[in-house]
MARGU-178500 format. One record per atom (N, C-alpha, C, O): residue number from 1; residue in one letter; atom name; z, x, y. Coordinates in nm, 4 decimals. Atoms other than C-alpha are relative to their C-alpha. Layout:
% MARGU-178500
nr,rest,atom,up,east,north
NUM,A,CA,Z,X,Y
...
***
This chain:
% MARGU-178500
nr,rest,atom,up,east,north
1,M,N,0.0880,-0.1449,0.0249
1,M,CA,2.0285,0.3060,0.9530
1,M,C,-0.0196,0.0364,-0.1415
1,M,O,-0.1141,0.1061,-0.1785
2,W,N,0.0364,-0.0129,0.1291
2,W,CA,2.0712,0.3029,0.5962
2,W,C,-0.0865,-0.0890,-0.0801
2,W,O,-0.1325,-0.0545,-0.1889
3,L,N,0.0836,0.0677,0.0594
3,L,CA,1.8715,-0.0097,0.5309
3,L,C,-0.1476,0.0313,-0.0072
3,L,O,-0.2201,0.0246,-0.1065
4,P,N,0.1524,-0.0446,0.0236
4,P,CA,1.5432,0.0982,0.6118
4,P,C,-0.0432,0.1206,-0.0770
4,P,O,-0.1574,0.1347,-0.1206
5,I,N,0.0339,-0.1025,0.0680
5,I,CA,1.5720,0.4155,0.4510
5,I,C,0.0179,-0.0222,-0.1437
5,I,O,-0.0472,0.0460,-0.2230
6,G,N,0.0076,0.0414,0.1359
6,G,CA,1.6732,0.2532,0.1263
6,G,C,-0.1279,-0.0713,-0.0193
6,G,O,-0.1998,-0.0362,-0.1128
7,L,N,0.1694,0.0868,0.0056
7,L,CA,1.3474,0.0199,0.1626
7,L,C,-0.0721,0.0676,-0.0019
7,L,O,-0.1476,0.0464,-0.0968
8,A,N,0.1083,-0.0751,0.0195
8,A,CA,1.1266,0.2870,0.2273
8,A,C,-0.0147,0.1156,-0.1239
8,A,O,-0.1184,0.1765,-0.1502
9,I,N,0.0083,-0.0562,0.1082
9,I,CA,1.2570,0.4755,-0.0858
9,I,C,-0.0460,-0.0868,-0.1187
9,I,O,-0.1271,-0.0530,-0.2049
10,I,N,0.0614,0.1077,0.1074
10,I,CA,1.2263,0.1429,-0.3005
10,I,C,-0.1456,0.0193,0.0134
10,I,O,-0.2002,0.0752,-0.0817
11,E,N,0.1276,0.0205,-0.0226
11,E,CA,0.8871,0.1097,-0.1743
11,E,C,-0.0924,0.1043,-0.0402
11,E,O,-0.2056,0.0778,-0.0805
12,T,N,0.0731,-0.0867,0.0676
12,T,CA,0.7739,0.4369,-0.2710
12,T,C,0.0140,-0.0049,-0.1169
12,T,O,-0.0901,0.0153,-0.1795
13,A,N,0.0085,-0.0090,0.1056
13,A,CA,0.9258,0.4095,-0.5905
13,A,C,-0.0851,-0.1358,-0.0726
13,A,O,-0.1080,-0.1392,-0.1935
14,V,N,0.0806,0.1424,0.0468
14,V,CA,0.7320,0.0574,-0.6452
14,V,C,-0.0985,0.0916,0.0075
14,V,O,-0.0907,0.1505,-0.1002
15,L,N,0.1308,-0.0510,-0.0487
15,L,CA,0.3936,0.2590,-0.5118
15,L,C,0.0131,0.1153,-0.1437
15,L,O,-0.0721,0.0953,-0.2302
16,L,N,0.0028,-0.0735,0.0723
16,L,CA,0.4942,0.5518,-0.7521
16,L,C,0.0009,-0.0580,-0.1976
16,L,O,-0.0510,0.0002,-0.2929
17,I,N,0.0048,0.0257,0.1056
17,I,CA,0.5520,0.3669,-1.0537
17,I,C,-0.1334,-0.1066,-0.0371
17,I,O,-0.1596,-0.1235,-0.1562
18,N,N,0.1257,0.0548,0.0118
18,N,CA,0.2219,0.1447,-1.0117
18,N,C,-0.0870,0.1079,0.0371
18,N,O,-0.1731,0.0687,0.1159
19,K,N,0.0965,-0.0931,-0.0114
19,K,CA,0.0292,0.4778,-0.9941
19,K,C,-0.0634,0.0051,0.1283
19,K,O,-0.1810,0.0400,0.1387
20,M,N,0.0546,-0.0320,-0.1255
20,M,CA,-0.0045,0.4759,-0.6221
20,M,C,-0.0649,-0.1135,0.0612
20,M,O,-0.1178,-0.1040,0.1719
21,G,N,0.0621,0.1307,-0.0377
21,G,CA,-0.1298,0.1270,-0.5887
21,G,C,0.0791,-0.1112,0.0130
21,G,O,0.1792,-0.1215,-0.0580
22,C,N,-0.1010,0.1150,-0.0193
22,C,CA,0.0162,-0.1992,-0.4630
22,C,C,-0.0049,-0.0999,-0.1242
22,C,O,-0.1025,-0.1395,-0.1878
23,P,N,0.0154,0.1152,0.1701
23,P,CA,0.1127,-0.4386,-0.7699
23,P,C,-0.0434,-0.1183,0.0703
23,P,O,-0.0560,-0.1951,-0.0251
24,L,N,0.0231,0.0898,-0.0390
24,L,CA,0.0150,-0.7133,-0.5585
24,L,C,-0.2008,-0.0141,-0.0215
24,L,O,-0.2637,-0.1180,-0.0419
25,T,N,0.1480,-0.0143,0.0002
25,T,CA,-0.3835,-0.5867,-0.5678
25,T,C,-0.0670,-0.0869,-0.1187
25,T,O,-0.1673,-0.1572,-0.1062
26,P,N,0.0695,0.0912,0.1023
26,P,CA,-0.4481,-0.7466,-0.9003
26,P,C,-0.0349,-0.1350,0.0195
26,P,O,-0.1387,-0.1942,-0.0101
27,I,N,-0.0138,0.1505,0.0040
27,I,CA,-0.3383,-1.0821,-0.8157
27,I,C,-0.1090,-0.0293,0.1095
27,I,O,-0.1703,-0.1361,0.1063
28,A,N,0.0774,0.0768,-0.0822
28,A,CA,-0.5547,-1.0720,-0.5047
28,A,C,-0.1506,0.0294,-0.0246
28,A,O,-0.2389,-0.0190,0.0462
29,M,N,0.1398,-0.0181,0.0626
29,M,CA,-0.8714,-0.9312,-0.7107
29,M,C,-0.0455,-0.1311,-0.0636
29,M,O,-0.1668,-0.1514,-0.0673
30,N,N,0.0026,0.1391,0.0751
30,N,CA,-0.8188,-1.3117,-0.9105
30,N,C,-0.1092,-0.0625,0.1150
30,N,O,-0.2113,-0.1227,0.0817
31,Y,N,0.0610,0.0973,-0.1190
31,Y,CA,-0.9574,-1.4514,-0.5639
31,Y,C,-0.1155,0.0385,0.0491
31,Y,O,-0.1828,-0.0559,0.0904
32,T,N,0.1196,-0.0473,-0.0639
32,T,CA,-1.2418,-1.2589,-0.4398
32,T,C,-0.0895,0.0974,-0.0618
32,T,O,-0.0360,0.1921,-0.1195
33,S,N,0.0720,-0.1281,0.0830
33,S,CA,-1.5219,-1.0403,-0.5824
33,S,C,-0.0039,0.1110,0.0776
33,S,O,-0.0177,0.2175,0.0175
34,D,N,-0.0221,-0.1096,-0.1026
34,D,CA,-1.4941,-0.8170,-0.2700
34,D,C,0.0767,0.0931,-0.0422
34,D,O,0.1928,0.0549,-0.0570
35,R,N,-0.0466,-0.1220,0.0438
35,R,CA,-1.3967,-0.4583,-0.3899
35,R,C,0.0560,0.1082,0.1008
35,R,O,0.1460,0.1912,0.0884
36,R,N,-0.0248,-0.1027,-0.1297
36,R,CA,-1.3899,-0.2739,-0.0688
36,R,C,0.1352,0.0560,0.0377
36,R,O,0.2237,-0.0243,0.0081
37,E,N,-0.1223,-0.0701,-0.0166
37,E,CA,-1.0960,-0.0590,0.0297
37,E,C,0.1047,-0.1052,0.0481
37,E,O,0.2118,-0.1328,-0.0059
38,N,N,-0.0698,0.0771,-0.0682
38,N,CA,-0.9814,-0.2991,0.2709
38,N,C,0.0299,-0.1775,-0.0304
38,N,O,0.0899,-0.2571,0.0419
39,F,N,0.0022,0.1570,0.0024
39,F,CA,-1.0195,-0.6564,0.1056
39,F,C,0.1048,-0.0608,-0.0128
39,F,O,0.1049,-0.1763,0.0300
40,D,N,-0.1384,0.0493,-0.0078
40,D,CA,-0.6495,-0.7126,0.0380
40,D,C,0.0820,0.0178,0.1135
40,D,O,0.1927,-0.0298,0.1390
41,I,N,-0.1023,-0.0317,-0.1607
41,I,CA,-0.5318,-0.5930,0.3707
41,I,C,-0.0708,-0.0037,0.1342
41,I,O,-0.1801,0.0489,0.1549
42,Y,N,0.0608,0.0147,-0.1433
42,Y,CA,-0.5986,-0.6716,0.7286
42,Y,C,-0.0164,0.1452,0.0857
42,Y,O,0.0425,0.1416,0.1937
43,L,N,0.0336,-0.1480,-0.0716
43,L,CA,-0.7046,-0.2765,0.8621
43,L,C,-0.1448,0.0187,-0.0149
43,L,O,-0.2300,-0.0467,-0.0750
44,Q,N,0.1368,-0.0695,-0.0343
44,Q,CA,-0.9893,-0.1171,0.9288
44,Q,C,-0.0422,0.0555,-0.1435
44,Q,O,0.0540,0.0666,-0.2195
45,E,N,0.0073,-0.0373,0.1136
45,E,CA,-1.1663,0.0141,0.6167
45,E,C,0.0384,0.1536,-0.0441
45,E,O,0.1035,0.1956,-0.1398
46,W,N,-0.0846,-0.1551,0.0121
46,W,CA,-1.1105,0.3898,0.6696
46,W,C,0.1743,0.0074,0.0155
46,W,O,0.2316,0.1055,-0.0320
47,L,N,-0.1289,0.0111,-0.0242
47,L,CA,-0.7500,0.3078,0.7587
47,L,C,0.0569,-0.0599,-0.1257
47,L,O,0.1621,-0.0092,-0.1645
48,A,N,-0.0685,0.0491,0.1343
48,A,CA,-0.6693,0.1118,0.4366
48,A,C,-0.0447,0.0809,-0.0983
48,A,O,0.0224,0.0806,-0.2015
49,K,N,0.0029,-0.1349,0.0882
49,K,CA,-0.8367,0.4146,0.2555
49,K,C,0.0948,0.0665,-0.0221
49,K,O,0.1342,0.0854,-0.1372
50,H,N,-0.0669,-0.1005,0.0198
50,H,CA,-0.6025,0.6448,0.3455
50,H,C,0.1368,-0.0441,0.0671
50,H,O,0.2143,0.0312,0.1262
51,N,N,-0.1355,0.0362,-0.0756
51,N,CA,-0.3169,0.4428,0.4702
51,N,C,0.1393,0.0228,-0.0553
51,N,O,0.2260,0.0323,0.0315
52,K,N,-0.0915,-0.0673,0.0314
52,K,CA,-0.0445,0.5442,0.2527
52,K,C,0.0123,0.1584,0.0301
52,K,O,0.1159,0.2120,0.0695
53,L,N,-0.0417,-0.1520,-0.1061
53,L,CA,-0.0960,0.9119,0.3675
53,L,C,0.0305,0.0031,0.0761
53,L,O,0.1357,0.0640,0.0954
54,I,N,-0.0443,-0.0155,-0.1133
54,I,CA,-0.1064,0.8508,0.6889
54,I,C,0.1327,-0.0592,0.0507
54,I,O,0.1966,-0.0037,0.1401
55,F,N,-0.1316,0.0434,-0.0392
55,F,CA,0.2057,0.6122,0.7082
55,F,C,0.1068,0.0785,-0.0761
55,F,O,0.2218,0.0793,-0.0324
56,S,N,-0.1085,-0.0571,0.0818
56,S,CA,0.3887,0.8143,0.4379
56,S,C,-0.0030,0.1244,0.0861
56,S,O,0.1128,0.1661,0.0905
57,M,N,0.0229,-0.1093,-0.0957
57,M,CA,0.2910,1.1178,0.6828
57,M,C,0.1142,-0.0043,0.1053
57,M,O,0.2019,0.0770,0.1342
58,I,N,-0.0750,0.0210,-0.1578
58,I,CA,0.4383,0.9304,1.0079
58,I,C,0.1845,-0.0539,-0.0631
58,I,O,0.2828,-0.0409,0.0098
59,L,N,-0.1474,0.0411,0.0375
59,L,CA,0.7762,0.7894,0.7926
59,L,C,0.0948,0.1407,-0.0415
59,L,O,0.2140,0.1457,-0.0113
60,F,N,-0.0433,-0.1276,0.0512
60,F,CA,0.8499,1.1617,0.6325
60,F,C,-0.0030,0.1186,0.1121
60,F,O,0.0315,0.2329,0.0821
***
């Protein structure tokens, strides 16, 4: 039970440290010129744009 909670806290800390952005996005930017909201994630564009808000509300 504590492991998923700890992982969620760590993920939240990483996002906060990186100004609410994924630290892997700059690496993915090196491989494509596409800059849509979902260029680095396999989600529909509207969901990729709001995924942090939606999934954090579900989690907490």
